[in-house]
C-alpha positions in Angstrom: 0.1 0.0 0.2 0.8 3.1 -0.6 0.5 6.9 1.1 -0.9 10.0 -1.1 -1.2 13.5 0.6 -2.8 16.2 -1.1 -2.2 20.0 0.6 -4.8 22.2 -0.9 -4.0 26.2 -0.6 -6.1 29.2 -1.5 -4.5 31.2 -4.9 -3.9 34.7 -4.1 -5.2 37.2 -6.6 -3.8 40.4 -7.5 -6.6 42.3 -7.9 -8.9 43.3 -4.8 -12.6 42.1 -5.0 -13.9 45.7 -4.5 -12.7 49.0 -5.9 -11.1 51.3 -3.5 -13.4 54.3 -4.1 -16.0 55.4 -6.7 -15.6 57.8 -9.5 -18.4 59.2 -11.7 -16.0 60.4 -14.6 -15.5 56.2 -14.8 -19.0 56.0 -14.8 -19.7 58.4 -17.5 -17.0 56.8 -19.4 -18.1 53.5 -19.1 -21.6 54.4 -19.9 -20.8 56.2 -22.9 -18.8 53.5 -24.2 -21.6 51.5 -24.0 -23.8 53.8 -25.9 -21.2 54.0 -28.6 -20.9 49.9 -28.5 -24.7 50.2 -29.0 -24.9 52.0 -31.5 -22.2 50.4 -33.7 -24.4 47.3 -32.6 -27.5 48.8 -34.3 -25.2 50.4 -37.8 -24.1 46.7 -38.3 -27.7 45.6 -37.9 -28.9 47.8 -40.5 -26.2 47.7 -42.9 -26.7 43.4 -43.3 -30.1 44.5 -43.8 -29.3 46.2 -46.1 -27.5 44.3 -48.1 -30.2 40.9 -48.1 -33.1 43.4 -48.7 -32.7 41.7 -52.8 -33.2 38.0 -50.7 -35.5 39.0 -47.7 -38.1 42.0 -49.6 -38.6 39.3 -52.9 -39.7 36.5 -50.5 -41.6 39.1 -47.9 -43.4 40.6 -51.2 -43.9 37.0 -52.4 -45.7 36.0 -49.9 -47.6 39.4 -49.7 -48.6 39.4 -52.8 -50.3 35.3 -52.0 -51.7 36.5 -48.7 -53.5 39.7 -50.6 -54.7 37.5 -54.1 -56.0 35.2 -51.9 -57.8 37.7 -50.3 -59.3 39.4 -53.9 -60.2 36.0 -54.2 -62.5 35.2 -51.3 -64.3 38.8 -51.5 
């Protein structure tokens, strides 16, 4: 038989868990950064939608035309 020993020690973190102070300027910078990233995301979404208009626009046009034609036949 053999004996195995294991020693567990917590690893010390280099950064403190809580920031020492609160800074209004840092909060403002963070908020501005967030709104800029949100705006960039909207711009990227708009570019993708514009690029793919020929594909999804055609599909939606065909669906709308078929629904319009069915309603016209029933009336």
